[in-house]
Biopython code that builds the backbone (N, CA, C, O; Angstrom):
import numpy as np
from Bio.PDB.StructureBuilder import StructureBuilder

atoms = [
    (1, "MET", "N", (15.404, 15.415, 9.914)),
    (1, "MET", "CA", (14.248, 14.734, 10.514)),
    (1, "MET", "C", (14.154, 13.264, 10.126)),
    (1, "MET", "O", (13.797, 12.394, 10.920)),
    (2, "LYS", "N", (14.514, 13.022, 8.782)),
    (2, "LYS", "CA", (14.453, 11.614, 8.293)),
    (2, "LYS", "C", (15.437, 10.747, 9.029)),
    (2, "LYS", "O", (15.131, 9.595, 9.333)),
    (3, "ASN", "N", (16.624, 11.270, 9.330)),
    (3, "ASN", "CA", (17.621, 10.506, 10.060)),
    (3, "ASN", "C", (17.070, 10.154, 11.462)),
    (3, "ASN", "O", (17.254, 9.026, 11.920)),
    (4, "TRP", "N", (16.428, 11.061, 12.118)),
    (4, "TRP", "CA", (15.909, 10.843, 13.436)),
    (4, "TRP", "C", (14.796, 9.759, 13.408)),
    (4, "TRP", "O", (14.731, 8.877, 14.265)),
    (5, "ARG", "N", (13.923, 9.876, 12.371)),
    (5, "ARG", "CA", (12.850, 8.901, 12.181)),
    (5, "ARG", "C", (13.408, 7.514, 11.955)),
    (5, "ARG", "O", (12.884, 6.535, 12.489)),
    (6, "ASP", "N", (14.454, 7.422, 11.178)),
    (6, "ASP", "CA", (15.081, 6.147, 10.849)),
    (6, "ASP", "C", (15.680, 5.568, 12.101)),
    (6, "ASP", "O", (15.662, 4.347, 12.253)),
    (7, "GLU", "N", (16.226, 6.384, 13.040)),
    (7, "GLU", "CA", (16.883, 5.904, 14.227)),
    (7, "GLU", "C", (15.835, 5.564, 15.298)),
    (7, "GLU", "O", (16.123, 4.786, 16.207)),
    (8, "ASN", "N", (14.642, 6.125, 15.205)),
    (8, "ASN", "CA", (13.568, 5.951, 16.200)),
    (8, "ASN", "C", (12.286, 5.418, 15.562)),
    (8, "ASN", "O", (11.267, 6.107, 15.601)),
    (9, "PRO", "N", (12.295, 4.282, 15.006)),
    (9, "PRO", "CA", (11.162, 3.878, 14.162)),
    (9, "PRO", "C", (9.883, 3.598, 15.027)),
    (9, "PRO", "O", (8.763, 3.650, 14.517)),
    (10, "ASN", "N", (10.081, 3.301, 16.342)),
    (10, "ASN", "CA", (8.904, 2.930, 17.174)),
    (10, "ASN", "C", (8.342, 4.087, 17.976)),
    (10, "ASN", "O", (7.434, 3.895, 18.784)),
    (11, "TYR", "N", (8.873, 5.301, 17.764)),
    (11, "TYR", "CA", (8.405, 6.453, 18.475)),
    (11, "TYR", "C", (6.945, 6.686, 18.255)),
    (11, "TYR", "O", (6.245, 6.888, 19.248)),
    (12, "PHE", "N", (6.414, 6.681, 17.075)),
    (12, "PHE", "CA", (5.003, 6.990, 16.850)),
    (12, "PHE", "C", (4.117, 5.862, 17.280)),
    (12, "PHE", "O", (2.976, 6.109, 17.671)),
    (13, "LYS", "N", (4.598, 4.585, 17.228)),
    (13, "LYS", "CA", (3.852, 3.521, 17.772)),
    (13, "LYS", "C", (3.627, 3.679, 19.269)),
    (13, "LYS", "O", (2.533, 3.480, 19.796)),
    (14, "TYR", "N", (4.739, 4.053, 19.934)),
    (14, "TYR", "CA", (4.794, 4.283, 21.358)),
    (14, "TYR", "C", (3.802, 5.397, 21.739)),
    (14, "TYR", "O", (3.076, 5.304, 22.730)),
    (15, "LYS", "N", (3.802, 6.438, 20.921)),
    (15, "LYS", "CA", (2.974, 7.649, 21.155)),
    (15, "LYS", "C", (1.470, 7.264, 21.033)),
    (15, "LYS", "O", (0.648, 7.746, 21.813)),
    (16, "GLU", "N", (1.119, 6.400, 20.058)),
    (16, "GLU", "CA", (-0.214, 5.954, 19.883)),
    (16, "GLU", "C", (-0.752, 5.134, 21.111)),
    (16, "GLU", "O", (-1.893, 5.293, 21.545)),
    (17, "ILE", "N", (0.119, 4.278, 21.619)),
    (17, "ILE", "CA", (-0.243, 3.489, 22.791)),
    (17, "ILE", "C", (-0.400, 4.385, 24.044)),
    (17, "ILE", "O", (-1.347, 4.251, 24.819)),
    (18, "LYS", "N", (0.525, 5.255, 24.193)),
    (18, "LYS", "CA", (0.556, 6.118, 25.407)),
    (18, "LYS", "C", (-0.565, 7.111, 25.432)),
    (18, "LYS", "O", (-1.202, 7.294, 26.469)),
    (19, "ASP", "N", (-0.830, 7.764, 24.318)),
    (19, "ASP", "CA", (-1.855, 8.776, 24.258)),
    (19, "ASP", "C", (-2.924, 8.358, 23.272)),
    (19, "ASP", "O", (-2.715, 8.331, 22.059)),
    (20, "VAL", "N", (-4.131, 8.019, 23.858)),
    (20, "VAL", "CA", (-5.211, 7.463, 23.063)),
    (20, "VAL", "C", (-5.701, 8.431, 22.029)),
    (20, "VAL", "O", (-5.993, 8.033, 20.901)),
    (21, "LYS", "N", (-5.803, 9.728, 22.386)),
    (21, "LYS", "CA", (-6.303, 10.744, 21.479)),
    (21, "LYS", "C", (-5.232, 11.254, 20.491)),
    (21, "LYS", "O", (-5.543, 12.106, 19.659)),
    (22, "TRP", "N", (-4.052, 10.786, 20.553)),
    (22, "TRP", "CA", (-2.991, 11.321, 19.629)),
    (22, "TRP", "C", (-3.343, 11.071, 18.133)),
    (22, "TRP", "O", (-3.244, 11.956, 17.283)),
    (23, "LYS", "N", (-3.759, 9.812, 17.875)),
    (23, "LYS", "CA", (-4.035, 9.494, 16.413)),
    (23, "LYS", "C", (-5.253, 10.290, 15.949)),
    (23, "LYS", "O", (-5.300, 10.759, 14.812)),
    (24, "GLU", "N", (-6.235, 10.439, 16.834)),
    (24, "GLU", "CA", (-7.439, 11.213, 16.476)),
    (24, "GLU", "C", (-7.096, 12.668, 16.175)),
    (24, "GLU", "O", (-7.601, 13.244, 15.211)),
    (25, "SER", "N", (-6.224, 13.270, 17.014)),
    (25, "SER", "CA", (-5.791, 14.592, 16.835)),
    (25, "SER", "C", (-4.978, 14.827, 15.499)),
    (25, "SER", "O", (-5.116, 15.840, 14.814)),
    (26, "CYS", "N", (-4.150, 13.828, 15.210)),
    (26, "CYS", "CA", (-3.423, 13.898, 13.902)),
    (26, "CYS", "C", (-4.386, 13.838, 12.705)),
    (26, "CYS", "O", (-4.223, 14.583, 11.739)),
    (27, "ARG", "N", (-5.342, 12.992, 12.771)),
    (27, "ARG", "CA", (-6.343, 12.915, 11.744)),
    (27, "ARG", "C", (-7.120, 14.251, 11.558)),
    (27, "ARG", "O", (-7.338, 14.733, 10.446)),
    (28, "GLU", "N", (-7.512, 14.801, 12.707)),
    (28, "GLU", "CA", (-8.255, 16.091, 12.659)),
    (28, "GLU", "C", (-7.380, 17.170, 12.076)),
    (28, "GLU", "O", (-7.835, 17.946, 11.236)),
    (29, "ARG", "N", (-6.066, 17.243, 12.525)),
    (29, "ARG", "CA", (-5.147, 18.286, 11.973)),
    (29, "ARG", "C", (-5.043, 18.159, 10.519)),
    (29, "ARG", "O", (-5.122, 19.167, 9.817)),
    (30, "ALA", "N", (-4.860, 16.927, 9.983)),
    (30, "ALA", "CA", (-4.740, 16.682, 8.586)),
    (30, "ALA", "C", (-6.016, 17.074, 7.838)),
    (30, "ALA", "O", (-5.956, 17.690, 6.774)),
    (31, "ARG", "N", (-7.115, 16.729, 8.377)),
    (31, "ARG", "CA", (-8.440, 17.092, 7.751)),
    (31, "ARG", "C", (-8.623, 18.585, 7.671)),
    (31, "ARG", "O", (-9.102, 19.105, 6.663)),
    (32, "ARG", "N", (-8.244, 19.284, 8.730)),
    (32, "ARG", "CA", (-8.382, 20.755, 8.708)),
    (32, "ARG", "C", (-7.437, 21.352, 7.634)),
    (32, "ARG", "O", (-7.838, 22.261, 6.908)),
    (33, "TRP", "N", (-6.208, 20.856, 7.532)),
    (33, "TRP", "CA", (-5.264, 21.366, 6.560)),
    (33, "TRP", "C", (-5.860, 21.142, 5.143)),
    (33, "TRP", "O", (-5.860, 22.063, 4.327)),
    (34, "ARG", "N", (-6.365, 19.928, 4.852)),
    (34, "ARG", "CA", (-6.863, 19.661, 3.593)),
    (34, "ARG", "C", (-8.058, 20.603, 3.232)),
    (34, "ARG", "O", (-8.197, 21.019, 2.082)),
    (35, "GLN", "N", (-8.899, 20.921, 4.223)),
    (35, "GLN", "CA", (-10.076, 21.763, 4.016)),
    (35, "GLN", "C", (-9.570, 23.213, 3.671)),
    (35, "GLN", "O", (-10.120, 23.874, 2.790)),
    (36, "ASN", "N", (-8.496, 23.685, 4.402)),
    (36, "ASN", "CA", (-8.025, 25.006, 4.157)),
    (36, "ASN", "C", (-7.158, 25.192, 2.910)),
    (36, "ASN", "O", (-6.897, 26.321, 2.496)),
    (37, "HIS", "N", (-6.705, 24.067, 2.304)),
    (37, "HIS", "CA", (-5.812, 24.159, 1.185)),
    (37, "HIS", "C", (-6.339, 23.340, -0.005)),
    (37, "HIS", "O", (-5.597, 22.619, -0.672)),
    (38, "LEU", "N", (-7.608, 23.481, -0.232)),
    (38, "LEU", "CA", (-8.234, 22.693, -1.301)),
    (38, "LEU", "C", (-7.578, 23.036, -2.695)),
    (38, "LEU", "O", (-7.340, 22.151, -3.516)),
    (39, "ASP", "N", (-7.308, 24.325, -2.912)),
    (39, "ASP", "CA", (-6.733, 24.785, -4.227)),
    (39, "ASP", "C", (-5.359, 24.093, -4.378)),
    (39, "ASP", "O", (-5.041, 23.585, -5.453)),
    (40, "TYR", "N", (-4.582, 24.075, -3.350)),
    (40, "TYR", "CA", (-3.236, 23.561, -3.399)),
    (40, "TYR", "C", (-3.339, 22.056, -3.855)),
    (40, "TYR", "O", (-2.594, 21.605, -4.725)),
    (41, "LEU", "N", (-4.277, 21.322, -3.238)),
    (41, "LEU", "CA", (-4.375, 19.909, -3.594)),
    (41, "LEU", "C", (-4.803, 19.715, -5.064)),
    (41, "LEU", "O", (-4.276, 18.863, -5.778)),
    (42, "LYS", "N", (-5.754, 20.517, -5.473)),
    (42, "LYS", "CA", (-6.230, 20.439, -6.874)),
    (42, "LYS", "C", (-5.120, 20.706, -7.837)),
    (42, "LYS", "O", (-4.952, 19.973, -8.811)),
    (43, "LEU", "N", (-4.344, 21.755, -7.587)),
    (43, "LEU", "CA", (-3.228, 22.127, -8.490)),
    (43, "LEU", "C", (-2.135, 21.073, -8.442)),
    (43, "LEU", "O", (-1.559, 20.721, -9.471)),
    (44, "TYR", "N", (-1.853, 20.573, -7.257)),
    (44, "TYR", "CA", (-0.847, 19.512, -7.181)),
    (44, "TYR", "C", (-1.221, 18.288, -7.999)),
    (44, "TYR", "O", (-0.406, 17.733, -8.736)),
    (45, "ARG", "N", (-2.466, 17.886, -7.848)),
    (45, "ARG", "CA", (-2.938, 16.648, -8.567)),
    (45, "ARG", "C", (-2.897, 16.951, -10.099)),
    (45, "ARG", "O", (-2.522, 16.074, -10.878)),
    (46, "GLN", "N", (-3.246, 18.074, -10.498)),
    (46, "GLN", "CA", (-3.192, 18.436, -11.939)),
    (46, "GLN", "C", (-1.767, 18.376, -12.492)),
    (46, "GLN", "O", (-1.501, 17.853, -13.574)),
    (47, "GLU", "N", (-0.874, 18.940, -11.689)),
    (47, "GLU", "CA", (0.525, 19.092, -12.196)),
    (47, "GLU", "C", (1.286, 17.737, -12.152)),
    (47, "GLU", "O", (2.246, 17.547, -12.900)),
    (48, "HIS", "N", (0.855, 16.798, -11.275)),
    (48, "HIS", "CA", (1.532, 15.544, -11.140)),
    (48, "HIS", "C", (0.647, 14.410, -11.588)),
    (48, "HIS", "O", (0.848, 13.290, -11.120)),
    (49, "LYS", "N", (-0.291, 14.610, -12.435)),
    (49, "LYS", "CA", (-1.186, 13.549, -12.869)),
    (49, "LYS", "C", (-0.435, 12.456, -13.533)),
    (49, "LYS", "O", (-0.649, 11.288, -13.207)),
    (50, "ASP", "N", (0.473, 12.780, -14.488)),
    (50, "ASP", "CA", (1.216, 11.795, -15.256)),
    (50, "ASP", "C", (2.117, 11.013, -14.362)),
    (50, "ASP", "O", (2.239, 9.802, -14.548)),
    (51, "ASP", "N", (2.779, 11.643, -13.372)),
    (51, "ASP", "CA", (3.676, 10.971, -12.464)),
    (51, "ASP", "C", (2.915, 10.006, -11.645)),
    (51, "ASP", "O", (3.380, 8.885, -11.436)),
    (52, "HIS", "N", (1.695, 10.397, -11.137)),
    (52, "HIS", "CA", (0.914, 9.443, -10.377)),
    (52, "HIS", "C", (0.412, 8.288, -11.176)),
    (52, "HIS", "O", (0.345, 7.162, -10.683)),
    (53, "ARG", "N", (0.044, 8.562, -12.458)),
    (53, "ARG", "CA", (-0.369, 7.468, -13.286)),
    (53, "ARG", "C", (0.765, 6.438, -13.475)),
    (53, "ARG", "O", (0.528, 5.233, -13.395)),
    (54, "GLU", "N", (1.937, 6.898, -13.715)),
    (54, "GLU", "CA", (3.118, 5.984, -13.947)),
    (54, "GLU", "C", (3.375, 5.239, -12.608)),
    (54, "GLU", "O", (3.644, 4.038, -12.626)),
    (55, "TYR", "N", (3.296, 5.929, -11.464)),
    (55, "TYR", "CA", (3.507, 5.300, -10.179)),
    (55, "TYR", "C", (2.499, 4.163, -9.982)),
    (55, "TYR", "O", (2.876, 3.069, -9.561)),
    (56, "MET", "N", (1.201, 4.419, -10.289)),
    (56, "MET", "CA", (0.197, 3.433, -10.076)),
    (56, "MET", "C", (0.357, 2.249, -11.030)),
    (56, "MET", "O", (0.111, 1.104, -10.650)),
    (57, "LYS", "N", (0.770, 2.526, -12.264)),
    (57, "LYS", "CA", (1.024, 1.434, -13.142)),
    (57, "LYS", "C", (2.149, 0.482, -12.583)),
    (57, "LYS", "O", (2.009, -0.740, -12.556)),
    (58, "LYS", "N", (3.249, 1.123, -12.148)),
    (58, "LYS", "CA", (4.334, 0.295, -11.584)),
    (58, "LYS", "C", (3.897, -0.398, -10.314)),
    (58, "LYS", "O", (4.287, -1.546, -10.100)),
    (59, "TYR", "N", (3.127, 0.218, -9.476)),
    (59, "TYR", "CA", (2.661, -0.351, -8.244)),
    (59, "TYR", "C", (1.791, -1.532, -8.505)),
    (59, "TYR", "O", (1.920, -2.559, -7.838)),
    (60, "MET", "N", (0.876, -1.413, -9.491)),
    (60, "MET", "CA", (-0.010, -2.583, -9.810)),
    (60, "MET", "C", (0.764, -3.693, -10.535)),
    (60, "MET", "O", (0.479, -4.872, -10.324)),
    (61, "ARG", "N", (1.733, -3.339, -11.380)),
    (61, "ARG", "CA", (2.573, -4.378, -11.962)),
    (61, "ARG", "C", (3.284, -5.176, -10.886)),
    (61, "ARG", "O", (3.273, -6.407, -10.895)),
    (62, "ASP", "N", (3.909, -4.450, -9.949)),
    (62, "ASP", "CA", (4.604, -5.139, -8.800)),
    (62, "ASP", "C", (3.689, -5.876, -7.974)),
    (62, "ASP", "O", (4.037, -6.975, -7.543)),
    (63, "TYR", "N", (2.516, -5.382, -7.693)),
    (63, "TYR", "CA", (1.502, -6.121, -6.899)),
    (63, "TYR", "C", (1.106, -7.414, -7.554)),
    (63, "TYR", "O", (1.054, -8.448, -6.887)),
    (64, "ARG", "N", (0.822, -7.392, -8.847)),
    (64, "ARG", "CA", (0.395, -8.506, -9.546)),
    (64, "ARG", "C", (1.504, -9.574, -9.643)),
    (64, "ARG", "O", (1.232, -10.774, -9.603)),
    (65, "LYS", "N", (2.773, -9.103, -9.772)),
    (65, "LYS", "CA", (3.897, -10.020, -9.772)),
    (65, "LYS", "C", (4.048, -10.719, -8.460)),
    (65, "LYS", "O", (4.243, -11.933, -8.408)),
    (66, "ARG", "N", (3.955, -9.925, -7.348)),
    (66, "ARG", "CA", (4.056, -10.480, -6.012)),
    (66, "ARG", "C", (2.967, -11.551, -5.751)),
    (66, "ARG", "O", (3.202, -12.600, -5.151)),
    (67, "LYS", "N", (1.811, -11.218, -6.226)),
    (67, "LYS", "CA", (0.654, -12.126, -5.984)),
    (67, "LYS", "C", (0.870, -13.432, -6.781)),
    (67, "LYS", "O", (0.645, -14.538, -6.290)),
    (68, "LYS", "N", (1.316, -13.243, -8.028)),
    (68, "LYS", "CA", (1.607, -14.423, -8.877)),
    (68, "LYS", "C", (2.674, -15.290, -8.273)),
    (68, "LYS", "O", (2.532, -16.509, -8.167)),
    (69, "ASP", "N", (3.784, -14.619, -7.866)),
    (69, "ASP", "CA", (4.870, -15.355, -7.253)),
    (69, "ASP", "C", (4.430, -16.053, -5.941)),
    (69, "ASP", "O", (4.895, -17.152, -5.638)),
    (70, "LYS", "N", (3.587, -15.445, -5.218)),
    (70, "LYS", "CA", (3.055, -16.066, -3.978)),
    (70, "LYS", "C", (2.277, -17.355, -4.306)),
    (70, "LYS", "O", (2.391, -18.376, -3.628)),
    (71, "ILE", "N", (1.490, -17.250, -5.371)),
    (71, "ILE", "CA", (0.641, -18.447, -5.778)),
    (71, "ILE", "C", (1.530, -19.550, -6.307)),
    (71, "ILE", "O", (1.314, -20.730, -6.030)),
    (72, "GLU", "N", (2.537, -19.150, -7.076)),
    (72, "GLU", "CA", (3.438, -20.136, -7.642)),
    (72, "GLU", "C", (4.242, -20.785, -6.551)),
    (72, "GLU", "O", (4.441, -21.998, -6.617)),
    (73, "SER", "N", (4.727, -20.064, -5.534)),
    (73, "SER", "CA", (5.554, -20.612, -4.482)),
    (73, "SER", "C", (4.687, -21.515, -3.598)),
    (73, "SER", "O", (5.212, -22.479, -3.040)),
    (74, "ALA", "N", (3.400, -21.251, -3.448)),
    (74, "ALA", "CA", (2.498, -22.080, -2.712)),
    (74, "ALA", "C", (2.304, -23.391, -3.472)),
    (74, "ALA", "O", (2.237, -24.469, -2.881)),
    (75, "ALA", "N", (2.218, -23.271, -4.765)),
    (75, "ALA", "CA", (2.060, -24.517, -5.602)),
    (75, "ALA", "C", (3.321, -25.355, -5.509)),
    (75, "ALA", "O", (3.238, -26.581, -5.434)),
    (76, "GLY", "N", (4.467, -24.735, -5.514)),
    (76, "GLY", "CA", (5.754, -25.473, -5.443)),
    (76, "GLY", "C", (5.806, -26.211, -4.116)),
    (76, "GLY", "O", (6.309, -27.334, -4.074)),
    (77, "GLN", "N", (5.322, -25.648, -3.061)),
    (77, "GLN", "CA", (5.399, -26.199, -1.733)),
    (77, "GLN", "C", (4.411, -27.335, -1.644)),
    (77, "GLN", "O", (4.657, -28.269, -0.881)),
    (78, "GLN", "N", (3.333, -27.321, -2.354)),
    (78, "GLN", "CA", (2.320, -28.399, -2.317)),
    (78, "GLN", "C", (2.741, -29.566, -3.199)),
    (78, "GLN", "O", (2.194, -30.663, -3.082)),
    (79, "GLY", "N", (3.693, -29.343, -4.064)),
    (79, "GLY", "CA", (4.140, -30.340, -5.003)),
    (79, "GLY", "C", (3.333, -30.447, -6.262)),
    (79, "GLY", "O", (3.609, -31.296, -7.110)),
    (80, "GLY", "N", (2.338, -29.597, -6.402)),
    (80, "GLY", "CA", (1.513, -29.605, -7.636)),
    (80, "GLY", "C", (1.474, -28.248, -8.220)),
    (80, "GLY", "O", (2.255, -27.361, -7.877)),
    (81, "SER", "N", (0.545, -28.106, -9.110)),
    (81, "SER", "CA", (0.390, -26.791, -9.655)),
    (81, "SER", "C", (-0.999, -26.246, -9.324)),
    (81, "SER", "O", (-1.967, -27.007, -9.316)),
    (82, "ILE", "N", (-1.113, -24.971, -9.056)),
    (82, "ILE", "CA", (-2.344, -24.296, -8.810)),
    (82, "ILE", "C", (-2.786, -23.656, -10.040)),
    (82, "ILE", "O", (-2.022, -22.922, -10.667)),
    (83, "ASN", "N", (-4.024, -23.902, -10.435)),
    (83, "ASN", "CA", (-4.578, -23.364, -11.674)),
    (83, "ASN", "C", (-5.047, -21.952, -11.349)),
    (83, "ASN", "O", (-5.959, -21.768, -10.542)),
    (84, "THR", "N", (-4.417, -20.938, -11.985)),
    (84, "THR", "CA", (-4.755, -19.562, -11.698)),
    (84, "THR", "C", (-5.814, -18.947, -12.628)),
    (84, "THR", "O", (-6.305, -17.838, -12.415)),
    (85, "GLN", "N", (-6.142, -19.741, -13.688)),
    (85, "GLN", "CA", (-7.104, -19.223, -14.664)),
    (85, "GLN", "C", (-8.510, -19.840, -14.427)),
    (85, "GLN", "O", (-8.650, -21.055, -14.285)),
    (86, "PRO", "N", (-9.536, -18.974, -14.389)),
    (86, "PRO", "CA", (-10.840, -19.574, -14.144)),
    (86, "PRO", "C", (-11.317, -20.385, -15.338)),
    (86, "PRO", "O", (-11.005, -20.056, -16.482)),
    (87, "GLY", "N", (-12.069, -21.437, -15.074)),
    (87, "GLY", "CA", (-12.621, -22.213, -16.142)),
    (87, "GLY", "C", (-11.785, -23.378, -16.539)),
    (87, "GLY", "O", (-12.308, -24.345, -17.092)),
    (88, "ASN", "N", (-10.451, -23.330, -16.273)),
    (88, "ASN", "CA", (-9.589, -24.444, -16.655)),
    (88, "ASN", "C", (-9.382, -25.285, -15.490)),
    (88, "ASN", "O", (-9.116, -24.772, -14.403)),
    (89, "VAL", "N", (-9.489, -26.608, -15.649)),
    (89, "VAL", "CA", (-9.355, -27.560, -14.617)),
    (89, "VAL", "C", (-8.178, -28.455, -14.907)),
    (89, "VAL", "O", (-8.122, -29.106, -15.950)),
    (90, "ASP", "N", (-7.207, -28.489, -13.958)),
    (90, "ASP", "CA", (-6.071, -29.380, -14.135)),
    (90, "ASP", "C", (-6.467, -30.780, -13.686)),
    (90, "ASP", "O", (-7.098, -30.959, -12.644)),
    (91, "SER", "N", (-6.084, -31.768, -14.491)),
    (91, "SER", "CA", (-6.430, -33.130, -14.143)),
    (91, "SER", "C", (-5.901, -33.561, -12.816)),
    (91, "SER", "O", (-6.517, -34.422, -12.187)),
    (92, "SER", "N", (-4.824, -33.038, -12.347)),
    (92, "SER", "CA", (-4.273, -33.391, -11.041)),
    (92, "SER", "C", (-5.134, -32.915, -9.893)),
    (92, "SER", "O", (-5.032, -33.434, -8.781)),
    (93, "GLU", "N", (-5.990, -31.923, -10.152)),
    (93, "GLU", "CA", (-6.855, -31.354, -9.104)),
    (93, "GLU", "C", (-8.079, -32.209, -8.930)),
    (93, "GLU", "O", (-8.776, -32.035, -7.930)),
    (94, "LEU", "N", (-8.396, -33.119, -9.825)),
    (94, "LEU", "CA", (-9.645, -33.922, -9.716)),
    (94, "LEU", "C", (-9.443, -35.144, -8.815)),
    (94, "LEU", "O", (-10.375, -35.922, -8.613)),
]
sb = StructureBuilder()
sb.init_structure("model")
sb.init_model(0)
sb.init_chain("A")
sb.init_seg("    ")
for serial, (resi, resn, name, xyz) in enumerate(atoms, 1):
    if name == "N":
        sb.init_residue(resn, " ", resi, " ")
    sb.init_atom(name, np.array(xyz, "f"), 0.0, 1.0, " ", f" {name:<3s}", serial, name[0])
structure = sb.get_structure()
């Protein structure tokens, strides 16, 4: 299935455009599954709590790095430096 999805990346976008209620029916189906399998979700979250915590740490680290890199690249393009710390004023900004 993964191979097919990789070869047809726009299939679901096309489906959403063609069938207006498709996305709504997908949401409803997922909601019903979650309601019927509450115990599964609770057990899964308990068993994978540490994995999720590590994932979120890495995700936030990467997010902050991307944000910092974006700010620094914008400063480089402007020819000056952008002050990222509140309360500090760069004399070139005055």
